[in-house]
C-alpha positions in Angstrom: 85.8 149.2 120.4 83.1 146.6 120.4 85.7 143.8 121.1 87.0 144.9 124.4 88.2 142.7 127.3 89.9 143.1 130.6 92.8 141.0 129.3 93.9 139.7 125.8 96.3 136.8 125.8 98.2 135.9 122.6 98.9 132.2 122.5 97.2 129.1 124.0 100.3 127.3 125.3 100.7 126.3 128.9 101.6 129.9 130.0 98.9 131.7 128.1 96.2 129.1 128.9 97.1 129.1 132.6 97.0 132.9 132.8 93.5 132.8 131.2 92.3 130.1 133.6 93.4 132.1 136.6 91.9 135.3 135.3 88.6 133.7 134.4 88.4 132.1 137.8 88.7 135.6 139.3 85.7 136.8 137.1 87.6 138.8 134.5 86.7 139.0 130.9 89.6 137.4 129.1 90.1 136.2 125.5 92.9 134.0 124.2 93.9 134.4 120.5 95.5 131.2 119.0 97.1 131.0 115.6 96.1 127.4 115.0 92.7 126.2 113.9 90.6 124.5 116.7 90.2 121.3 114.7 93.9 120.7 114.5 95.1 122.3 117.7 97.8 121.7 118.8 99.2 119.9 115.7 101.8 122.6 115.0 102.6 123.5 118.6 102.8 119.9 120.0 106.5 120.4 120.6 107.3 119.6 124.2 108.8 116.4 125.6 106.3 117.1 128.4 108.3 115.7 131.3 107.2 117.4 134.6 106.8 116.8 138.3 104.0 116.2 140.8 104.4 119.7 142.2 103.1 121.1 138.8 100.3 118.6 138.6 99.1 119.4 142.1 99.6 123.2 142.0 97.6 123.6 138.8 95.0 120.8 139.2 96.1 118.8 136.2 94.1 115.5 135.8 95.6 112.0 135.5 94.1 111.4 132.1 96.6 113.6 130.3 99.5 111.6 131.8 101.2 109.0 129.6 103.2 107.5 132.5 104.1 108.4 136.1 107.8 107.9 136.7 109.7 107.1 139.9 113.3 108.0 139.0 115.5 110.5 137.2 118.5 108.9 135.6 121.6 110.8 134.5 123.9 109.1 131.9 127.3 109.8 130.6 129.1 107.7 127.9 130.2 105.1 130.4 128.5 105.8 133.7 125.0 106.6 135.2 123.5 108.0 138.3 120.0 107.2 139.5 118.0 109.4 141.9 114.5 108.7 143.3 112.3 111.6 142.0 108.7 111.1 141.1 107.7 112.6 137.8 105.1 112.5 135.0 105.4 112.3 131.3 102.4 114.1 129.7 100.6 113.6 126.5 101.3 117.2 125.6 98.5 117.6 123.1 95.9 116.3 125.5 97.4 118.5 128.2 97.0 121.7 126.1 93.5 120.7 125.1 92.6 120.2 128.7 93.8 123.7 129.6 91.6 125.2 126.9 88.6 123.2 127.9 89.0 124.0 131.6 89.6 127.7 130.8 86.4 127.9 128.8 84.4 126.3 131.6 85.7 129.0 133.9 84.5 131.7 131.4 87.5 132.4 129.2 86.9 132.9 125.5 89.2 131.3 122.9 89.4 132.5 119.3 91.3 130.1 117.0 92.6 131.0 113.5 93.6 134.3 115.1 97.3 134.8 114.6 98.5 137.9 116.5 100.7 140.2 114.4 101.1 143.6 115.9 100.3 145.7 118.9 97.7 148.4 118.6 99.0 151.5 120.4 97.7 154.9 121.4 100.0 157.6 122.7 102.9 155.1 122.7 101.1 152.5 124.9 99.6 149.2 123.8 95.8 149.2 124.0 95.1 146.1 122.0 96.3 143.7 119.3 96.0 143.2 115.6 95.2 139.6 114.5 94.1 137.6 111.5 95.1 140.3 109.1 93.5 143.6 109.9 91.2 142.7 112.8 91.7 144.3 116.2 90.7 143.5 119.8 91.3 145.8 122.8 92.0 145.3 126.5 93.3 147.0 129.6 96.2 144.5 129.7 97.7 142.5 126.9 99.8 139.3 127.5 102.2 137.9 125.0 102.4 134.1 125.4 103.5 133.3 121.8 106.9 131.8 122.7 110.0 132.7 120.7 108.0 134.4 117.9 107.1 137.2 120.4 105.5 139.5 117.9 104.3 141.9 120.5 107.1 141.7 123.0 109.8 142.3 120.4 108.0 145.3 118.8 107.4 146.8 122.2 111.1 146.4 123.1 110.4 144.1 126.1 112.3 141.0 125.0 115.6 140.7 123.1 115.8 137.0 122.1 119.3 136.3 120.7 119.6 133.7 117.9 122.9 132.4 119.4 121.0 131.4 122.5 118.3 129.4 120.7 118.1 125.7 121.6 116.7 123.4 119.0 115.3 119.9 119.6 113.8 116.9 117.9 112.1 113.9 119.4 110.5 110.6 118.3 108.1 108.4 120.1 109.3 104.8 119.8 108.1 101.3 120.6 110.1 98.1 120.9 112.8 99.7 123.1 114.8 97.6 125.5 114.0 99.6 128.6 116.2 97.5 131.0 119.1 96.6 128.7 122.3 94.9 130.0 125.1 97.4 130.8 122.7 100.3 131.1 120.6 101.8 133.9 117.1 100.4 134.3 114.8 103.0 132.7 111.5 101.4 133.7 109.3 104.3 134.9 112.2 106.7 134.6 113.1 110.0 132.9 116.7 109.8 131.6 119.0 112.6 130.5 122.3 111.8 128.8 125.4 114.0 128.6 127.3 112.8 125.6 128.8 115.1 122.9 128.9 112.1 120.6 125.1 112.3 120.5 124.3 115.9 121.4 127.3 118.2 121.0 126.9 121.0 123.5 123.5 119.7 124.8 121.9 116.5 126.0 119.7 113.6 124.9 116.9 111.8 126.6 114.7 108.7 127.0 111.4 109.3 128.9 109.6 106.0 129.5 106.0 106.2 128.5 104.9 102.6 129.5 105.6 99.0 128.4 108.3 99.2 125.7 107.6 102.7 124.5 109.4 106.0 125.2 110.0 109.5 124.0 113.5 109.7 122.6 115.2 112.9 121.5 118.0 115.4 121.8 118.7 119.2 121.8 121.6 121.6 121.8 122.4 125.3 121.3 124.7 126.1 118.4 127.2 127.9 120.7 130.8 127.5 121.7 130.4 124.0 123.2 128.5 122.8 120.1 131.2 124.1 117.8 133.8 122.4 119.9 132.3 118.9 119.6 130.1 119.0 116.5 131.0 116.9 113.4 131.0 118.5 110.0 127.9 118.0 107.9 125.7 116.7 110.7 122.4 118.3 111.7 120.2 117.5 114.6 118.3 114.8 112.7 121.6 113.1 111.9 122.6 113.0 115.5 119.3 111.5 116.6 119.6 108.9 113.8 123.2 108.1 114.8 122.0 107.4 118.4 119.2 105.2 117.2 121.7 103.3 114.9 124.4 102.8 117.6 122.6 102.3 120.9 121.6 98.6 121.5 118.5 99.7 123.4 117.0 100.7 120.0 118.0 97.7 118.0 114.4 96.5 117.7 112.7 99.9 118.1 110.4 101.4 115.6 109.0 104.9 115.3 105.3 105.4 116.1 103.6 107.0 113.2 102.8 110.6 113.5 104.7 111.0 116.8 107.6 113.3 115.9 108.1 116.6 117.7 110.3 119.6 117.0 110.8 122.7 119.0 113.0 125.5 120.0 113.4 127.8 123.0 115.9 130.4 124.0 118.2 129.8 126.9 119.3 133.2 128.2 118.6 135.8 130.9 115.4 137.7 130.1 116.0 141.3 129.1 112.5 142.5 130.2 109.1 141.3 131.3 106.6 144.1 131.2 105.7 147.7 130.3 102.6 149.9 130.3 99.5 147.6 129.9 101.6 144.7 128.9 103.3 141.5 130.2 105.4 138.8 128.4 105.1 135.2 129.8 106.3 131.7 129.2 109.0 131.2 126.5 108.4 134.7 125.2 110.5 135.9 128.2 112.2 133.2 128.1 111.3 131.0 131.1 112.7 127.5 130.4 115.0 126.1 133.1 118.4 126.3 131.5 119.9 123.3 133.4 117.5 120.5 132.8 115.2 122.0 130.1 112.0 121.7 132.1 109.6 124.3 130.9 106.0 123.4 131.6 106.1 124.1 135.3 108.0 127.4 134.9 105.6 128.5 132.1 102.6 127.7 134.2 104.0 129.7 137.1 104.7 132.6 134.9 101.1 132.6 133.6 99.9 132.5 137.2 102.2 135.3 138.2 100.9 137.5 135.4 97.3 136.8 136.4 98.0 137.7 140.0 99.6 140.9 138.9 96.7 141.9 136.7 94.3 141.1 139.5 96.2 143.4 141.9 96.3 146.2 139.3 92.6 145.8 138.6 91.7 146.0 142.2 93.1 149.5 142.6 90.6 152.3 142.6 91.8 153.7 139.3 92.6 150.3 137.7 96.3 151.2 137.3 98.0 149.2 134.6 101.1 151.4 134.2 104.6 150.0 133.8 105.3 150.7 137.5 102.2 148.8 138.7 102.8 145.8 136.3 106.4 145.6 137.5 105.0 143.4 140.3 105.1 140.7 137.7 108.9 141.2 137.2 109.4 140.7 140.9 107.3 137.6 141.1 109.1 136.1 138.1 112.5 136.4 139.9 111.1 135.3 143.3 108.7 132.5 142.3 108.9 131.6 138.7 112.7 131.2 138.1 114.7 132.0 141.1 118.5 131.6 140.7 118.1 131.9 136.9 121.4 133.6 136.4 123.4 131.2 138.5 121.6 128.2 136.8 122.4 129.6 133.4 126.1 129.8 134.3 126.1 126.3 135.6 124.6 125.1 132.3 127.2 126.9 130.2 130.0 125.4 132.2 128.4 121.9 132.1 128.2 121.8 128.3 131.8 122.9 127.9 133.1 119.9 129.8 134.4 116.9 127.7 132.8 113.5 127.8 135.4 112.0 130.2 134.5 114.7 132.7 130.8 113.6 132.5 131.9 110.1 133.5 133.6 111.6 136.5 130.6 113.7 137.3 128.4 110.6 137.5 130.8 109.0 140.0 130.9 112.2 142.0 127.1 112.4 142.2 127.1 108.9 143.7 129.3 109.9 146.6 127.4 113.1 147.5 125.5 113.0 150.8 121.7 112.9 150.8 120.3 116.4 150.1 123.5 117.8 148.6 122.3 117.3 145.0 119.0 119.1 145.8 121.0 121.9 147.2 123.3 122.1 144.2 120.3 122.0 141.9 118.9 125.0 143.8 122.1 126.9 143.2 123.9 126.4 146.5 127.6 126.9 146.0 129.0 124.6 148.7 127.9 121.3 147.2 129.0 122.5 143.8 132.5 123.0 145.1 132.6 119.4 146.2 132.1 118.4 142.5 135.2 120.3 141.3 138.6 118.7 140.8 142.1 120.1 140.3 142.0 119.1 136.6 139.0 121.4 136.2 141.2 124.5 136.4 141.8 124.9 132.7 138.1 124.4 132.0 137.2 127.0 134.6 139.8 129.4 133.2 138.4 129.0 129.7 134.9 129.5 130.9 135.9 132.7 132.7 137.7 134.1 129.7 134.6 133.5 127.5 132.3 135.1 130.0 134.5 138.1 130.3 134.8 138.3 126.5 131.1 138.7 126.3 
């Protein structure tokens, strides 16, 4: 076992890279195995819209030079209405952000091995002791972390995660120039991140415009191919067709052009995690999965999951016998529920109900949000029931009844 480390991390995304940063800062020997080549990284994994908030930037020491544009507002749109809320944010250049995490982790002492696709766990007496990568090569560690996202080659084979295809969200995004950012009849999207609820454009999901400066923006949409999508989807249309339809029909894009080489595709699972850890092993980031189901923000939650795993490993290593048993590593499970994605189950239910609603209900929702008192929206976003009740109407009873029937059926 010449290649032995304290921790092996599979995957150099935000979760894996942050886990490695934190562990290296604590003085541990950590190696990150990344499937892509270093010369092209992250060409294949440059998949995130990369909208995030100052809390992430400050908590993890992210520099300004990976930010395309700092935003002032979040805008919610429906087919005929909109709601604007003051909320500072940041739209990252995701590739630069990922490369920064690698560079900073290396400066802290973490090793990165590229062209090293992880394929299988290496086990002894039923417990993982290392990983197989790049064909038949092996590397060993006291703790192995799977941060590979939905592929989850280790977590799936160890029975830690159970990612269901029916819960897989798919998305596509273009970067455009020549957009009318402050068009007549629409909300002013200058320095804003906009999310649109409109089944005409994204059946059972949402679309977005994230302003990146001047007349440029990231424009895309995503949806899950679930009940809501089947209700509102049109025959023969795929996700690219819906995005093209939006570009063809929205006057804000009349003079817009795609920026060459700036197309992003990705997927993530939107479901409750079935597990997090076992002996000598933790799953983090979208391997779990960790993305916020309501608004799709995944960078901050992934970073927090990486940090939670690093904290857990540190505590296990500090014990006199370096205990990395499933019982000891279950600290990570608790931290995930308490700090990474609290209220996950409630937010997932809110999301499922939201996407079942018809377009006209989205127009009503925008008007309702405008009349909520200050602080109520934040409370609702955190899962508080009382402000959510203020958003319900008598005509919502059939929708709630259908939602209840479908949940009971599952």
